[in-house]
VOLO-625796 format. One record per residue: residue in one letter; residue number from 1; x negated, y, z of N, C-alpha, C, O in turn. Coordinates in steps of 0.02 Angstrom, whole numbers, plus 32768, in hexadecimal, padded with zeros to 4 digits. Example, Ala and Ser with C-alpha at 12.3 -4.5 7.8 and 13.67 -1.06 7.14 Angstrom:
VOLO-625796
+----+-----+------+------+------+------+------+------+------+------+------+------+------+------+
: aa :   i :  nxx :  nyy :  nzz : caxx : cayy : cazz :  cxx :  cyy :  czz :  oxx :  oyy :  ozz :
+----+-----+------+------+------+------+------+------+------+------+------+------+------+------+
:  a :   1 : 7D6C : 7EE4 : 8186 : 7D99 : 7F1F : 8186 : 7D6C : 7F5B : 8186 : 7D38 : 7F5A : 81A7 :
:  s :   2 : 7D7E : 7F90 : 8162 : 7D54 : 7FCB : 8165 : 7D7B : 8002 : 818A : 7D62 : 8039 : 8192 :
+----+-----+------+------+------+------+------+------+------+------+------+------+------+------+
//
This chain:
VOLO-625796
+----+-----+------+------+------+------+------+------+------+------+------+------+------+------+
: aa :   i :  nxx :  nyy :  nzz : caxx : cayy : cazz :  cxx :  cyy :  czz :  oxx :  oyy :  ozz :
+----+-----+------+------+------+------+------+------+------+------+------+------+------+------+
:  m :   1 : 997D : 3391 : 5AA0 : 99B4 : 338D : 5A6C : 99D1 : 33C2 : 5A41 : 99DB : 33FD : 5A4C :
:  s :   2 : 99DA : 33A2 : 5A15 : 99ED : 33D5 : 59D5 : 9A2E : 33DB : 59DC : 9A4E : 33BF : 5A08 :
:  g :   3 : 9A4B : 3409 : 59A9 : 9A98 : 3414 : 59A6 : 9AB9 : 33E1 : 5965 : 9AF3 : 33DE : 5951 :
:  f :   4 : 9A97 : 33CD : 5957 : 9AB2 : 3395 : 5918 : 9AD2 : 3368 : 5938 : 9AB3 : 3347 : 5962 :
:  k :   5 : 9B21 : 335A : 592B : 9B3A : 331E : 593C : 9B54 : 32FA : 58FF : 9B60 : 3320 : 58D0 :
:  r :   6 : 9B5E : 32C0 : 58F6 : 9B77 : 329E : 58C2 : 9BBF : 3296 : 58C1 : 9BDD : 327B : 58EF :
:  i :   7 : 9BDC : 32B1 : 588A : 9C23 : 32A3 : 5879 : 9C32 : 325B : 5867 : 9C10 : 323A : 583F :
:  p :   8 : 9C67 : 3243 : 5889 : 9C81 : 31FD : 587F : 9C9B : 3210 : 5835 : 9CB1 : 3248 : 5827 :
:  q :   9 : 9C92 : 31D3 : 5802 : 9C9E : 31BA : 57C1 : 9CF6 : 31D2 : 57BB : 9D0B : 31EE : 5789 :
:  e :  10 : 9D1E : 31C2 : 57F2 : 9D63 : 31CF : 57E8 : 9D6E : 3218 : 57E4 : 9D9C : 3228 : 57BF :
:  i :  11 : 9D4E : 3249 : 5802 : 9D6F : 3291 : 5809 : 9D46 : 32A6 : 57CA : 9D62 : 32D1 : 57A9 :
:  k :  12 : 9D0C : 3293 : 57B3 : 9CF2 : 3293 : 5770 : 9D28 : 329B : 5738 : 9D3B : 32C9 : 5714 :
:  d :  13 : 9D38 : 3257 : 5742 : 9D6A : 324C : 570D : 9DB1 : 326D : 570F : 9DD0 : 3278 : 56DB :
:  q :  14 : 9DC4 : 3278 : 573B : 9E03 : 32A1 : 5750 : 9E02 : 32E8 : 5735 : 9E31 : 3301 : 5717 :
:  i :  15 : 9DB7 : 330F : 5747 : 9DA8 : 3341 : 572A : 9DAC : 3356 : 56E0 : 9DBF : 3389 : 56C2 :
:  m :  16 : 9D8B : 330B : 56CB : 9D8C : 3323 : 5674 : 9DCE : 3317 : 565E : 9DE8 : 333F : 5637 :
:  v :  17 : 9DF0 : 32DC : 5678 : 9E3A : 32E2 : 5666 : 9E5E : 333A : 5658 : 9E6F : 3359 : 5626 :
:  r :  18 : 9E5D : 3347 : 5694 : 9E72 : 338E : 569F : 9E55 : 33C5 : 5672 : 9E76 : 33F6 : 5661 :
:  v :  19 : 9E01 : 33B9 : 565A : 9DE8 : 33FA : 5632 : 9E0D : 33E6 : 55EF : 9E23 : 3415 : 55CE :
:  k :  20 : 9E16 : 33AA : 55D7 : 9E2D : 3393 : 5592 : 9E88 : 33AD : 559A : 9EB0 : 33BA : 556D :
:  e :  21 : 9E91 : 33AD : 55D4 : 9EDF : 33D5 : 55C0 : 9EE1 : 3417 : 55C0 : 9F15 : 3437 : 55B6 :
:  g :  22 : 9EA4 : 3434 : 55CC : 9EA1 : 348A : 55C9 : 9E95 : 349E : 55F7 : 9E81 : 34D5 : 55E5 :
:  i :  23 : 9E8E : 349C : 563D : 9E8A : 34A5 : 5677 : 9E46 : 34C7 : 567C : 9E15 : 34A6 : 566A :
:  p :  24 : 9E3B : 351B : 569A : 9DFB : 352E : 568A : 9DCA : 3518 : 56BE : 9DDD : 3515 : 56F8 :
:  v :  25 : 9D8D : 3509 : 56AE : 9D60 : 34F4 : 56C4 : 9D54 : 3513 : 5713 : 9D51 : 34F2 : 5747 :
:  l :  26 : 9D4F : 3560 : 570C : 9D5F : 3576 : 5756 : 9D88 : 356B : 5781 : 9D7B : 356B : 57BD :
:  q :  27 : 9DBD : 3561 : 576A : 9E04 : 3548 : 5796 : 9DEF : 3501 : 57AE : 9DFA : 34F0 : 57E8 :
:  l :  28 : 9DDA : 34E5 : 578E : 9DC1 : 3488 : 5797 : 9D77 : 348B : 57D2 : 9D66 : 3464 : 57FE :
:  s :  29 : 9D60 : 34BB : 57BF : 9D21 : 34BA : 57FA : 9D3C : 34D9 : 582E : 9D24 : 34C9 : 5865 :
:  n :  30 : 9D6D : 3506 : 582E : 9D79 : 351F : 5873 : 9DA3 : 34E2 : 5897 : 9D9E : 34DC : 58D4 :
:  e :  31 : 9DC8 : 34B9 : 5876 : 9DF2 : 349E : 588D : 9DD2 : 344E : 58A9 : 9DEE : 342B : 58D3 :
:  h :  32 : 9DAA : 3443 : 5893 : 9D7E : 33FB : 589A : 9D34 : 340C : 58C3 : 9D10 : 33DD : 58D4 :
:  g :  33 : 9D26 : 3441 : 58CD : 9CEE : 3458 : 58E6 : 9CA4 : 344C : 58B6 : 9C69 : 344A : 58C9 :
:  v :  34 : 9CB7 : 3448 : 5887 : 9C75 : 3427 : 5856 : 9C60 : 346D : 5827 : 9C8A : 3492 : 580F :
:  s :  35 : 9C2A : 3473 : 5822 : 9C12 : 34A5 : 57F9 : 9C1E : 34A6 : 57C1 : 9C29 : 3471 : 57A3 :
:  t :  36 : 9C22 : 34EF : 5799 : 9C36 : 34FF : 5753 : 9BFF : 34D3 : 5723 : 9C15 : 34B4 : 56F2 :
:  k :  37 : 9BBB : 34D2 : 5731 : 9B8C : 34B5 : 5718 : 9B8F : 347E : 5713 : 9B7F : 346E : 56DA :
:  s :  38 : 9B9F : 3448 : 573A : 9BB4 : 3401 : 5744 : 9BE0 : 33EA : 5711 : 9BDB : 33BE : 56E7 :
:  i :  39 : 9C11 : 3416 : 5721 : 9C5B : 3401 : 56E2 : 9C44 : 3416 : 5698 : 9C56 : 33F7 : 5666 :
:  y :  40 : 9C21 : 3445 : 5697 : 9C0F : 3458 : 5646 : 9BC7 : 3416 : 5640 : 9BBC : 33F9 : 560B :
:  t :  41 : 9BA7 : 340B : 5671 : 9B80 : 33D9 : 5650 : 9BA6 : 3389 : 5642 : 9B90 : 335B : 561F :
:  w :  42 : 9BDD : 338B : 5665 : 9BFF : 334C : 5664 : 9C1B : 3350 : 561F : 9C1F : 331B : 55FF :
:  i :  43 : 9C33 : 3391 : 55FE : 9C61 : 338D : 55CA : 9C29 : 339B : 558A : 9C41 : 3396 : 5552 :
:  a :  44 : 9BF4 : 33A7 : 558E : 9BB9 : 339F : 555B : 9BA8 : 3357 : 5559 : 9BA3 : 333E : 5521 :
:  k :  45 : 9B9D : 3331 : 558B : 9B86 : 32EA : 557F : 9BC6 : 32C2 : 555D : 9BC6 : 3294 : 5534 :
:  e :  46 : 9C00 : 32E4 : 557E : 9C3F : 32B1 : 555A : 9C41 : 32C0 : 5502 : 9C53 : 3294 : 54DB :
:  s :  47 : 9C2B : 3306 : 54EA : 9C37 : 3309 : 54B8 : 9BF9 : 32FA : 547E : 9BF7 : 3304 : 5441 :
:  g :  48 : 9BC7 : 32DC : 54AF : 9B91 : 32C2 : 548C : 9B55 : 32EC : 547E : 9B1C : 32D4 : 5479 :
:  k :  49 : 9B65 : 3334 : 5475 : 9B2A : 3363 : 546F : 9B43 : 33AE : 5482 : 9B7A : 33C2 : 546E :
:  t :  50 : 9B17 : 33D6 : 54A8 : 9B1A : 341E : 54A7 : 9B15 : 3434 : 5462 : 9AFA : 3415 : 5434 :
:  p :  51 : 9B33 : 346F : 545F : 9B3D : 3497 : 5419 : 9AF6 : 34B3 : 542C : 9ADB : 34C1 : 5461 :
:  g :  52 : 9ADF : 34B6 : 53E4 : 9AA4 : 34DF : 53D3 : 9AAF : 3515 : 53CC : 9AE7 : 352E : 53CA :
:  t :  53 : 9A6F : 3537 : 53C5 : 9A64 : 3589 : 53BD : 9A80 : 358D : 537A : 9AAF : 35B4 : 537D :
:  l :  54 : 9A79 : 3576 : 5341 : 9A9D : 3599 : 52FF : 9AEB : 358D : 530E : 9B12 : 35BA : 52FF :
:  q :  55 : 9B07 : 3548 : 5330 : 9B52 : 3559 : 533A : 9B69 : 3587 : 535F : 9B9A : 35A7 : 534B :
:  v :  56 : 9B4F : 3593 : 5395 : 9B6A : 35D1 : 53B4 : 9B62 : 3607 : 539A : 9B93 : 3629 : 53A9 :
:  a :  57 : 9B2B : 3630 : 536B : 9B32 : 365B : 5354 : 9B5F : 365D : 5318 : 9B77 : 3694 : 530A :
:  r :  58 : 9B72 : 3623 : 52EB : 9BAC : 3620 : 52C8 : 9BE5 : 362E : 52ED : 9C08 : 365F : 52DF :
:  l :  59 : 9BF1 : 3608 : 531C : 9C34 : 3616 : 5341 : 9C34 : 3659 : 534C : 9C66 : 367A : 533C :
:  k :  60 : 9C03 : 3672 : 5366 : 9C08 : 36C7 : 5382 : 9C11 : 3701 : 5344 : 9C36 : 3731 : 534E :
:  r :  61 : 9BF2 : 36FA : 530A : 9C09 : 3707 : 52CD : 9C51 : 3708 : 52B4 : 9C6F : 373A : 52A2 :
:  e :  62 : 9C6B : 36CA : 52B6 : 9CB4 : 36B1 : 52A8 : 9CDA : 36DA : 52D2 : 9D04 : 36FB : 52B4 :
:  k :  63 : 9CD9 : 36E2 : 5311 : 9CF8 : 36FB : 534E : 9D00 : 3744 : 5333 : 9D37 : 375E : 5329 :
:  e :  64 : 9CBC : 3766 : 5328 : 9CCA : 37B1 : 5311 : 9CE7 : 37B7 : 52D1 : 9D0C : 37E7 : 52CA :
:  d :  65 : 9CDE : 3794 : 52A3 : 9D16 : 378B : 5264 : 9D46 : 3796 : 5269 : 9D66 : 37BF : 5247 :
:  l :  66 : 9D61 : 376A : 52A2 : 9DBF : 3763 : 5294 : 9DCB : 37A4 : 52D6 : 9E04 : 37BB : 52D7 :
:  l :  67 : 9D9C : 37BF : 5307 : 9DC2 : 37F0 : 5321 : 9DBC : 382C : 52F8 : 9DE2 : 385B : 5306 :
:  r :  68 : 9D97 : 3832 : 52CD : 9D8D : 386E : 52A1 : 9DD3 : 3863 : 5278 : 9DF9 : 3893 : 526F :
:  l :  69 : 9DE5 : 381B : 525C : 9E28 : 3821 : 522D : 9E60 : 3825 : 525E : 9E98 : 3835 : 524B :
:  v :  70 : 9E53 : 3818 : 529C : 9EA1 : 3820 : 52BF : 9EAC : 3876 : 52CD : 9EDF : 3897 : 52C6 :
:  g :  71 : 9E72 : 388A : 52DF : 9E69 : 38D2 : 52F1 : 9E86 : 38F4 : 52AA : 9EB5 : 391A : 52B4 :
:  a :  72 : 9E77 : 38EE : 5278 : 9E86 : 38FD : 522C : 9ED4 : 3900 : 522A : 9EF2 : 3936 : 522A :
:  l :  73 : 9EF5 : 38C0 : 5228 : 9F32 : 38A7 : 522B : 9F64 : 38D8 : 5266 : 9F9D : 38EE : 525D :
:  t :  74 : 9F41 : 38DD : 529A : 9F71 : 38F5 : 52C8 : 9F70 : 3941 : 52C1 : 9FA1 : 3963 : 52D0 :
:  l :  75 : 9F3C : 3959 : 52AA : 9F36 : 39A9 : 5291 : 9F71 : 39B0 : 525D : 9F9D : 39D8 : 526C :
:  k :  76 : 9F74 : 3992 : 5227 : 9FA7 : 398B : 51E4 : 9FE6 : 3985 : 520A : A012 : 39AE : 51FE :
:  l :  77 : 9FF1 : 394E : 5240 : A039 : 3951 : 5252 : A04E : 3988 : 527C : A089 : 399B : 527F :
:  s :  78 : A013 : 39A9 : 52A7 : A036 : 39DB : 52BE : A03D : 3A14 : 528E : A068 : 3A3E : 5297 :
:  r :  79 : A025 : 3A16 : 5270 : A026 : 3A58 : 522F : A060 : 3A43 : 5208 : A064 : 3A66 : 51D6 :
:  g :  80 : A095 : 3A10 : 520C : A0BB : 39F5 : 51EB : A0AC : 39E2 : 519F : A0D6 : 39DC : 5172 :
:  e :  81 : A070 : 39DD : 519C : A062 : 39CC : 5156 : A07B : 397B : 5147 : A083 : 3958 : 517A :
:  k :  82 : A083 : 3964 : 5116 : A095 : 3924 : 50F1 : A054 : 390C : 50E9 : A023 : 392C : 50D8 :
:  n :  83 : A05A : 38C1 : 50F9 : A02E : 3894 : 50F9 : A017 : 3885 : 50AB : A034 : 3863 : 5081 :
:  k :  84 : 9FDC : 38A9 : 50A5 : 9FB9 : 38A1 : 5055 : 9F8A : 387F : 504E : 9F6E : 387C : 5018 :
:  t :  85 : 9F72 : 3855 : 508A : 9F4B : 382B : 508A : 9F53 : 37DC : 506C : 9F83 : 37B8 : 507C :
:  s :  86 : 9F22 : 37C9 : 5042 : 9F3C : 3788 : 5026 : 9F03 : 3764 : 5054 : 9ECC : 377F : 505A :
:  f :  87 : 9F14 : 371E : 5078 : 9EF7 : 36E3 : 509A : 9EEF : 36B4 : 5072 : 9ED8 : 367E : 5085 :
+----+-----+------+------+------+------+------+------+------+------+------+------+------+------+
//
């Protein structure tokens, strides 16, 4: 006998509603006894596709750029400098 158990559609629907509300997947996994992998699979199926390698790389670059910007602005503020950056 395998460890596979079918999750009722009602439970999947409840979990997906809560995912859309912003509840962390790990929390939902613990509450419902469903693996995070299963929940992420449902999210991917609902979104129609999984993110591609290029999209993930682009998002990582954007994240790093934003972190650098926040760091620079925080440093300026901690030094008491006025914001001279134009957006």
